[in-house]
Biopython code that builds the backbone (N, CA, C, O; Angstrom):
import numpy as np
from Bio.PDB.StructureBuilder import StructureBuilder

atoms = [
    (1, "UNK", "N", (1.926, -11.100, -5.004)),
    (1, "UNK", "CA", (2.151, -9.652, -4.912)),
    (1, "UNK", "C", (2.304, -9.247, -3.429)),
    (1, "UNK", "O", (1.456, -9.595, -2.607)),
    (2, "UNK", "N", (3.385, -8.512, -3.085)),
    (2, "UNK", "CA", (3.621, -8.132, -1.789)),
    (2, "UNK", "C", (3.136, -6.768, -1.517)),
    (2, "UNK", "O", (3.600, -5.821, -2.151)),
    (3, "UNK", "N", (2.168, -6.596, -0.550)),
    (3, "UNK", "CA", (1.510, -5.343, -0.235)),
    (3, "UNK", "C", (1.700, -5.055, 1.240)),
    (3, "UNK", "O", (1.378, -5.895, 2.081)),
    (4, "UNK", "N", (2.221, -3.872, 1.570)),
    (4, "UNK", "CA", (2.321, -3.454, 2.946)),
    (4, "UNK", "C", (1.486, -2.149, 3.124)),
    (4, "UNK", "O", (1.547, -1.250, 2.285)),
    (5, "UNK", "N", (0.766, -2.075, 4.151)),
    (5, "UNK", "CA", (-0.009, -0.877, 4.478)),
    (5, "UNK", "C", (0.545, -0.358, 5.815)),
    (5, "UNK", "O", (0.429, -1.004, 6.856)),
    (6, "UNK", "N", (1.153, 0.839, 5.739)),
    (6, "UNK", "CA", (1.554, 1.541, 7.011)),
    (6, "UNK", "C", (0.389, 2.347, 7.413)),
    (6, "UNK", "O", (-0.103, 3.159, 6.630)),
    (7, "UNK", "N", (-0.093, 2.152, 8.645)),
    (7, "UNK", "CA", (-1.279, 2.853, 9.098)),
    (7, "UNK", "C", (-1.201, 3.064, 10.614)),
    (7, "UNK", "O", (-0.263, 2.661, 11.302)),
    (8, "UNK", "N", (-2.256, 3.725, 11.070)),
    (8, "UNK", "CA", (-2.472, 3.858, 12.516)),
    (8, "UNK", "C", (-3.924, 3.461, 12.837)),
    (8, "UNK", "O", (-4.751, 3.487, 11.926)),
    (9, "UNK", "N", (-4.270, 3.104, 14.052)),
    (9, "UNK", "CA", (-5.582, 2.670, 14.369)),
    (9, "UNK", "C", (-6.675, 3.752, 14.223)),
    (9, "UNK", "O", (-7.824, 3.408, 13.945)),
    (10, "UNK", "N", (-6.363, 4.998, 14.396)),
    (10, "UNK", "CA", (-7.323, 6.058, 14.403)),
    (10, "UNK", "C", (-7.444, 6.708, 13.041)),
    (10, "UNK", "O", (-8.241, 7.639, 12.928)),
    (11, "UNK", "N", (-6.742, 6.319, 12.006)),
    (11, "UNK", "CA", (-6.762, 6.971, 10.732)),
    (11, "UNK", "C", (-7.923, 6.495, 9.852)),
    (11, "UNK", "O", (-7.956, 5.331, 9.455)),
    (12, "UNK", "N", (-8.892, 7.401, 9.539)),
    (12, "UNK", "CA", (-10.052, 6.936, 8.752)),
    (12, "UNK", "C", (-9.628, 6.541, 7.302)),
    (12, "UNK", "O", (-10.225, 5.665, 6.676)),
    (13, "UNK", "N", (-8.622, 7.196, 6.831)),
    (13, "UNK", "CA", (-8.202, 6.900, 5.387)),
    (13, "UNK", "C", (-7.447, 5.543, 5.395)),
    (13, "UNK", "O", (-7.505, 4.829, 4.394)),
    (14, "UNK", "N", (-6.770, 5.177, 6.445)),
    (14, "UNK", "CA", (-6.137, 3.889, 6.530)),
    (14, "UNK", "C", (-7.214, 2.804, 6.500)),
    (14, "UNK", "O", (-7.082, 1.799, 5.802)),
    (15, "UNK", "N", (-8.272, 3.025, 7.263)),
    (15, "UNK", "CA", (-9.380, 2.086, 7.335)),
    (15, "UNK", "C", (-10.021, 1.922, 5.942)),
    (15, "UNK", "O", (-10.398, 0.805, 5.588)),
    (16, "UNK", "N", (-10.158, 3.009, 5.132)),
    (16, "UNK", "CA", (-10.717, 2.869, 3.846)),
    (16, "UNK", "C", (-9.851, 2.072, 2.934)),
    (16, "UNK", "O", (-10.345, 1.224, 2.191)),
    (17, "UNK", "N", (-8.550, 2.323, 2.969)),
    (17, "UNK", "CA", (-7.592, 1.560, 2.171)),
    (17, "UNK", "C", (-7.598, 0.082, 2.486)),
    (17, "UNK", "O", (-7.607, -0.750, 1.578)),
    (18, "UNK", "N", (-7.594, -0.253, 3.768)),
    (18, "UNK", "CA", (-7.630, -1.590, 4.172)),
    (18, "UNK", "C", (-8.984, -2.347, 3.842)),
    (18, "UNK", "O", (-8.992, -3.512, 3.443)),
    (19, "UNK", "N", (-10.045, -1.646, 4.027)),
    (19, "UNK", "CA", (-11.443, -2.150, 3.607)),
    (19, "UNK", "C", (-11.350, -2.415, 2.109)),
    (19, "UNK", "O", (-11.776, -3.485, 1.677)),
    (20, "UNK", "N", (-10.843, -1.547, 1.326)),
    (20, "UNK", "CA", (-10.810, -1.710, -0.105)),
    (20, "UNK", "C", (-10.087, -3.037, -0.478)),
    (20, "UNK", "O", (-10.587, -3.860, -1.245)),
    (21, "UNK", "N", (-8.914, -3.181, 0.102)),
    (21, "UNK", "CA", (-8.132, -4.405, -0.161)),
    (21, "UNK", "C", (-8.816, -5.635, 0.278)),
    (21, "UNK", "O", (-8.791, -6.633, -0.443)),
    (22, "UNK", "N", (-9.429, -5.629, 1.421)),
    (22, "UNK", "CA", (-10.146, -6.839, 1.940)),
    (22, "UNK", "C", (-11.372, -7.189, 1.029)),
    (22, "UNK", "O", (-11.663, -8.355, 0.761)),
    (23, "UNK", "N", (-12.082, -6.087, 0.563)),
    (23, "UNK", "CA", (-13.197, -6.301, -0.330)),
    (23, "UNK", "C", (-12.772, -6.967, -1.632)),
    (23, "UNK", "O", (-13.504, -7.764, -2.218)),
    (24, "UNK", "N", (-11.567, -6.614, -2.062)),
    (24, "UNK", "CA", (-11.016, -7.248, -3.305)),
    (24, "UNK", "C", (-10.411, -8.577, -3.067)),
    (24, "UNK", "O", (-10.037, -9.269, -4.014)),
    (25, "UNK", "N", (-10.297, -8.976, -1.781)),
    (25, "UNK", "CA", (-9.694, -10.309, -1.417)),
    (25, "UNK", "C", (-8.214, -10.288, -1.584)),
    (25, "UNK", "O", (-7.605, -11.316, -1.882)),
    (26, "UNK", "N", (-7.619, -9.138, -1.400)),
    (26, "UNK", "CA", (-6.174, -8.997, -1.570)),
    (26, "UNK", "C", (-5.471, -8.985, -0.248)),
    (26, "UNK", "O", (-5.744, -8.117, 0.581)),
    (27, "UNK", "N", (-4.587, -9.904, -0.017)),
    (27, "UNK", "CA", (-3.817, -9.989, 1.181)),
    (27, "UNK", "C", (-2.808, -8.932, 1.353)),
    (27, "UNK", "O", (-2.140, -8.557, 0.389)),
    (28, "UNK", "N", (-2.655, -8.406, 2.589)),
    (28, "UNK", "CA", (-1.675, -7.344, 2.739)),
    (28, "UNK", "C", (-1.089, -7.477, 4.198)),
    (28, "UNK", "O", (-1.668, -8.119, 5.075)),
    (29, "UNK", "N", (0.043, -6.852, 4.374)),
    (29, "UNK", "CA", (0.684, -6.774, 5.735)),
    (29, "UNK", "C", (0.378, -5.408, 6.274)),
    (29, "UNK", "O", (0.732, -4.387, 5.684)),
    (30, "UNK", "N", (-0.310, -5.405, 7.446)),
    (30, "UNK", "CA", (-0.704, -4.151, 8.066)),
    (30, "UNK", "C", (0.311, -3.787, 9.166)),
    (30, "UNK", "O", (0.533, -4.591, 10.072)),
    (31, "UNK", "N", (0.923, -2.612, 9.110)),
    (31, "UNK", "CA", (1.927, -2.237, 10.043)),
    (31, "UNK", "C", (1.400, -0.963, 10.745)),
    (31, "UNK", "O", (1.202, 0.088, 10.136)),
    (32, "UNK", "N", (1.188, -1.131, 12.067)),
    (32, "UNK", "CA", (0.772, 0.043, 12.907)),
    (32, "UNK", "C", (2.011, 0.887, 13.287)),
    (32, "UNK", "O", (2.732, 0.571, 14.234)),
    (33, "UNK", "N", (2.221, 1.934, 12.539)),
    (33, "UNK", "CA", (3.452, 2.861, 12.759)),
    (33, "UNK", "C", (3.326, 3.658, 14.077)),
    (33, "UNK", "O", (4.319, 4.241, 14.512)),
    (34, "UNK", "N", (2.192, 3.704, 14.704)),
    (34, "UNK", "CA", (2.070, 4.389, 15.938)),
    (34, "UNK", "C", (2.693, 3.634, 17.066)),
    (34, "UNK", "O", (3.063, 4.225, 18.080)),
    (35, "UNK", "N", (2.820, 2.332, 16.916)),
    (35, "UNK", "CA", (3.459, 1.487, 17.949)),
    (35, "UNK", "C", (4.753, 0.853, 17.541)),
    (35, "UNK", "O", (5.328, 0.066, 18.294)),
    (36, "UNK", "N", (5.223, 1.183, 16.356)),
    (36, "UNK", "CA", (6.458, 0.547, 15.854)),
    (36, "UNK", "C", (7.334, 1.631, 15.213)),
    (36, "UNK", "O", (7.237, 1.893, 14.014)),
    (37, "UNK", "N", (8.198, 2.261, 16.039)),
    (37, "UNK", "CA", (9.030, 3.345, 15.484)),
    (37, "UNK", "C", (9.959, 2.960, 14.421)),
    (37, "UNK", "O", (10.255, 3.799, 13.570)),
    (38, "UNK", "N", (10.469, 1.736, 14.376)),
    (38, "UNK", "CA", (11.381, 1.310, 13.313)),
    (38, "UNK", "C", (10.681, 1.237, 12.027)),
    (38, "UNK", "O", (11.236, 1.601, 10.991)),
    (39, "UNK", "N", (9.419, 0.757, 12.055)),
    (39, "UNK", "CA", (8.582, 0.669, 10.836)),
    (39, "UNK", "C", (8.173, 2.098, 10.345)),
    (39, "UNK", "O", (8.125, 2.373, 9.146)),
    (40, "UNK", "N", (7.878, 3.003, 11.353)),
    (40, "UNK", "CA", (7.623, 4.409, 11.060)),
    (40, "UNK", "C", (8.749, 5.047, 10.271)),
    (40, "UNK", "O", (8.525, 5.767, 9.298)),
    (41, "UNK", "N", (10.003, 4.757, 10.728)),
    (41, "UNK", "CA", (11.201, 5.286, 10.022)),
    (41, "UNK", "C", (11.270, 4.719, 8.600)),
    (41, "UNK", "O", (11.511, 5.432, 7.626)),
    (42, "UNK", "N", (11.047, 3.405, 8.530)),
    (42, "UNK", "CA", (11.036, 2.715, 7.172)),
    (42, "UNK", "C", (10.051, 3.413, 6.265)),
    (42, "UNK", "O", (10.369, 3.738, 5.121)),
    (43, "UNK", "N", (8.835, 3.648, 6.783)),
    (43, "UNK", "CA", (7.795, 4.297, 5.917)),
    (43, "UNK", "C", (8.299, 5.643, 5.443)),
    (43, "UNK", "O", (8.180, 5.934, 4.253)),
    (44, "UNK", "N", (8.862, 6.489, 6.314)),
    (44, "UNK", "CA", (9.256, 7.764, 5.916)),
    (44, "UNK", "C", (10.433, 7.707, 4.933)),
    (44, "UNK", "O", (10.562, 8.569, 4.064)),
    (45, "UNK", "N", (11.227, 6.764, 5.063)),
    (45, "UNK", "CA", (12.347, 6.529, 4.014)),
    (45, "UNK", "C", (11.790, 6.173, 2.716)),
    (45, "UNK", "O", (12.272, 6.661, 1.694)),
    (46, "UNK", "N", (10.782, 5.337, 2.677)),
    (46, "UNK", "CA", (10.178, 4.880, 1.418)),
    (46, "UNK", "C", (9.392, 6.032, 0.771)),
    (46, "UNK", "O", (9.448, 6.233, -0.442)),
    (47, "UNK", "N", (8.691, 6.752, 1.572)),
    (47, "UNK", "CA", (7.661, 7.673, 1.000)),
    (47, "UNK", "C", (8.037, 9.134, 1.140)),
    (47, "UNK", "O", (7.460, 9.985, 0.464)),
    (48, "UNK", "N", (8.996, 9.444, 2.008)),
    (48, "UNK", "CA", (9.311, 10.857, 2.163)),
    (48, "UNK", "C", (8.219, 11.618, 3.023)),
    (48, "UNK", "O", (8.273, 12.837, 3.183)),
    (49, "UNK", "N", (7.295, 10.879, 3.526)),
    (49, "UNK", "CA", (6.091, 11.489, 4.270)),
    (49, "UNK", "C", (5.937, 10.847, 5.622)),
    (49, "UNK", "O", (6.307, 9.693, 5.834)),
    (50, "UNK", "N", (5.388, 11.611, 6.522)),
    (50, "UNK", "CA", (5.073, 11.122, 7.834)),
    (50, "UNK", "C", (3.564, 10.777, 8.024)),
    (50, "UNK", "O", (3.174, 10.182, 9.029)),
    (51, "UNK", "N", (2.745, 11.166, 7.037)),
    (51, "UNK", "CA", (1.293, 10.871, 7.074)),
    (51, "UNK", "C", (0.983, 9.518, 6.640)),
    (51, "UNK", "O", (1.724, 8.892, 5.882)),
    (52, "UNK", "N", (-0.147, 9.043, 7.131)),
    (52, "UNK", "CA", (-0.616, 7.648, 6.731)),
    (52, "UNK", "C", (-2.008, 7.818, 6.037)),
    (52, "UNK", "O", (-2.681, 8.831, 6.233)),
    (53, "UNK", "N", (-2.406, 6.847, 5.257)),
    (53, "UNK", "CA", (-1.622, 5.607, 5.038)),
    (53, "UNK", "C", (-0.588, 5.727, 4.014)),
    (53, "UNK", "O", (-0.653, 6.626, 3.176)),
    (54, "UNK", "N", (0.343, 4.893, 4.029)),
    (54, "UNK", "CA", (1.361, 4.741, 2.938)),
    (54, "UNK", "C", (1.248, 3.240, 2.519)),
    (54, "UNK", "O", (1.379, 2.328, 3.336)),
    (55, "UNK", "N", (1.001, 3.048, 1.223)),
    (55, "UNK", "CA", (0.907, 1.647, 0.762)),
    (55, "UNK", "C", (2.115, 1.370, -0.091)),
    (55, "UNK", "O", (2.489, 2.186, -0.933)),
    (56, "UNK", "N", (2.719, 0.241, 0.117)),
    (56, "UNK", "CA", (3.838, -0.215, -0.709)),
    (56, "UNK", "C", (3.346, -1.502, -1.448)),
    (56, "UNK", "O", (3.163, -2.581, -0.884)),
    (57, "UNK", "N", (3.152, -1.253, -2.797)),
    (57, "UNK", "CA", (2.554, -2.321, -3.611)),
    (57, "UNK", "C", (3.708, -2.838, -4.512)),
    (57, "UNK", "O", (3.967, -2.284, -5.580)),
    (58, "UNK", "N", (4.357, -3.861, -4.077)),
    (58, "UNK", "CA", (5.485, -4.386, -4.822)),
    (58, "UNK", "C", (6.571, -3.322, -5.162)),
    (58, "UNK", "O", (7.159, -3.342, -6.243)),
    (59, "UNK", "N", (6.809, -2.412, -4.217)),
    (59, "UNK", "CA", (7.788, -1.322, -4.527)),
    (59, "UNK", "C", (7.195, -0.022, -4.978)),
    (59, "UNK", "O", (7.877, 1.001, -4.920)),
    (60, "UNK", "N", (5.997, -0.002, -5.412)),
    (60, "UNK", "CA", (5.347, 1.237, -5.841)),
    (60, "UNK", "C", (4.707, 1.804, -4.558)),
    (60, "UNK", "O", (3.976, 1.077, -3.885)),
    (61, "UNK", "N", (4.955, 3.072, -4.198)),
    (61, "UNK", "CA", (4.607, 3.782, -3.041)),
    (61, "UNK", "C", (3.406, 4.605, -3.348)),
    (61, "UNK", "O", (3.444, 5.381, -4.302)),
    (62, "UNK", "N", (2.322, 4.488, -2.592)),
    (62, "UNK", "CA", (1.166, 5.335, -2.688)),
    (62, "UNK", "C", (0.948, 6.024, -1.335)),
    (62, "UNK", "O", (0.814, 5.340, -0.321)),
    (63, "UNK", "N", (0.912, 7.301, -1.301)),
    (63, "UNK", "CA", (0.724, 8.079, -0.022)),
    (63, "UNK", "C", (-0.678, 8.519, 0.026)),
    (63, "UNK", "O", (-1.174, 9.130, -0.920)),
    (64, "UNK", "N", (-1.345, 8.225, 1.110)),
    (64, "UNK", "CA", (-2.733, 8.680, 1.265)),
    (64, "UNK", "C", (-3.721, 7.715, 0.632)),
    (64, "UNK", "O", (-3.356, 6.751, -0.040)),
    (65, "UNK", "N", (-5.003, 8.024, 0.882)),
    (65, "UNK", "CA", (-6.092, 7.208, 0.243)),
    (65, "UNK", "C", (-6.399, 7.739, -1.147)),
    (65, "UNK", "O", (-7.018, 8.790, -1.313)),
    (66, "UNK", "N", (-5.957, 6.999, -2.119)),
    (66, "UNK", "CA", (-6.153, 7.426, -3.458)),
    (66, "UNK", "C", (-6.564, 6.169, -4.296)),
    (66, "UNK", "O", (-5.738, 5.447, -4.854)),
    (67, "UNK", "N", (-7.910, 5.977, -4.331)),
    (67, "UNK", "CA", (-8.468, 4.750, -4.907)),
    (67, "UNK", "C", (-8.013, 4.542, -6.318)),
    (67, "UNK", "O", (-7.684, 3.408, -6.665)),
    (68, "UNK", "N", (-7.967, 5.544, -7.162)),
    (68, "UNK", "CA", (-7.553, 5.396, -8.546)),
    (68, "UNK", "C", (-6.091, 4.966, -8.670)),
    (68, "UNK", "O", (-5.754, 4.109, -9.488)),
    (69, "UNK", "N", (-5.216, 5.579, -7.837)),
    (69, "UNK", "CA", (-3.846, 5.162, -7.862)),
    (69, "UNK", "C", (-3.633, 3.749, -7.358)),
    (69, "UNK", "O", (-2.748, 3.044, -7.842)),
    (70, "UNK", "N", (-4.422, 3.333, -6.407)),
    (70, "UNK", "CA", (-4.406, 2.072, -5.830)),
    (70, "UNK", "C", (-4.831, 0.999, -6.865)),
    (70, "UNK", "O", (-4.184, -0.032, -7.050)),
    (71, "UNK", "N", (-5.947, 1.314, -7.512)),
    (71, "UNK", "CA", (-6.380, 0.396, -8.563)),
    (71, "UNK", "C", (-5.393, 0.253, -9.726)),
    (71, "UNK", "O", (-5.158, -0.830, -10.262)),
    (72, "UNK", "N", (-4.845, 1.389, -10.073)),
    (72, "UNK", "CA", (-3.794, 1.388, -11.146)),
    (72, "UNK", "C", (-2.616, 0.567, -10.760)),
    (72, "UNK", "O", (-2.118, -0.178, -11.604)),
    (73, "UNK", "N", (-2.120, 0.640, -9.539)),
    (73, "UNK", "CA", (-0.987, -0.081, -9.075)),
    (73, "UNK", "C", (-1.283, -1.567, -9.050)),
    (73, "UNK", "O", (-0.466, -2.386, -9.470)),
    (74, "UNK", "N", (-2.467, -1.906, -8.551)),
    (74, "UNK", "CA", (-2.847, -3.327, -8.480)),
    (74, "UNK", "C", (-3.020, -3.903, -9.801)),
    (74, "UNK", "O", (-2.621, -5.051, -9.999)),
    (75, "UNK", "N", (-3.607, -3.188, -10.786)),
    (75, "UNK", "CA", (-3.712, -3.698, -12.183)),
    (75, "UNK", "C", (-2.396, -3.907, -12.843)),
    (75, "UNK", "O", (-2.214, -4.854, -13.609)),
    (76, "UNK", "N", (-1.420, -2.984, -12.538)),
    (76, "UNK", "CA", (-0.047, -3.104, -13.158)),
    (76, "UNK", "C", (0.549, -4.433, -12.619)),
    (76, "UNK", "O", (1.077, -5.224, -13.400)),
    (77, "UNK", "N", (0.467, -4.681, -11.290)),
    (77, "UNK", "CA", (1.068, -5.835, -10.658)),
    (77, "UNK", "C", (0.353, -7.069, -11.173)),
    (77, "UNK", "O", (1.006, -8.112, -11.202)),
    (78, "UNK", "N", (-0.863, -7.083, -11.570)),
    (78, "UNK", "CA", (-1.585, -8.314, -11.959)),
    (78, "UNK", "C", (-1.397, -8.577, -13.393)),
    (78, "UNK", "O", (-1.716, -9.669, -13.865)),
    (79, "UNK", "N", (-0.877, -7.604, -14.137)),
    (79, "UNK", "CA", (-0.672, -7.907, -15.580)),
    (79, "UNK", "C", (0.512, -8.831, -15.755)),
    (79, "UNK", "O", (1.546, -8.707, -15.099)),
    (80, "UNK", "N", (0.309, -9.785, -16.691)),
    (80, "UNK", "CA", (1.348, -10.814, -17.029)),
    (80, "UNK", "C", (2.009, -10.198, -18.176)),
    (80, "UNK", "O", (1.401, -9.536, -19.018)),
    (81, "UNK", "N", (3.453, -10.461, -18.200)),
    (81, "UNK", "CA", (4.132, -9.961, -19.398)),
    (81, "UNK", "C", (3.732, -10.732, -20.562)),
    (81, "UNK", "O", (3.575, -11.951, -20.483)),
    (82, "UNK", "N", (3.550, -10.040, -21.706)),
    (82, "UNK", "CA", (3.126, -10.653, -22.916)),
    (82, "UNK", "C", (4.353, -11.276, -23.607)),
    (82, "UNK", "O", (5.471, -10.770, -23.503)),
    (83, "UNK", "N", (4.103, -12.393, -24.315)),
    (83, "UNK", "CA", (5.208, -13.054, -25.039)),
    (83, "UNK", "C", (5.444, -12.320, -26.320)),
    (83, "UNK", "O", (4.515, -11.868, -26.989)),
    (84, "UNK", "N", (6.700, -12.209, -26.649)),
    (84, "UNK", "CA", (7.123, -11.603, -27.929)),
    (84, "UNK", "C", (7.627, -12.684, -28.805)),
    (84, "UNK", "O", (8.567, -13.398, -28.458)),
    (85, "UNK", "N", (6.978, -12.820, -30.003)),
    (85, "UNK", "CA", (7.494, -13.828, -30.871)),
    (85, "UNK", "C", (8.408, -13.180, -31.938)),
    (85, "UNK", "O", (8.206, -12.046, -32.374)),
    (86, "UNK", "N", (9.358, -13.926, -32.303)),
    (86, "UNK", "CA", (10.343, -13.363, -33.258)),
    (86, "UNK", "C", (10.019, -13.878, -34.679)),
    (86, "UNK", "O", (10.715, -13.534, -35.634)),
]
sb = StructureBuilder()
sb.init_structure("model")
sb.init_model(0)
sb.init_chain("A")
sb.init_seg("    ")
for serial, (resi, resn, name, xyz) in enumerate(atoms, 1):
    if name == "N":
        sb.init_residue(resn, " ", resi, " ")
    sb.init_atom(name, np.array(xyz, "f"), 0.0, 1.0, " ", f" {name:<3s}", serial, name[0])
structure = sb.get_structure()
């Protein structure tokens, strides 16, 4: 599962989101948009928002710290497709 967290060092909600992922043992790519203008532009294109955090979970975009949405997205990505027998 490919997860990217767009964040800034001073954002308390960014810290909560990253702490949550670490506690769950989930690897993620952390991008500091305060020091990377190209990534900041990428984040805005993906989310339509300038605020952080923005999480990209395999293409699903979550804006802000929303634990229930984050859990839902992680659960969806962890589900294996069920076999359909004919």
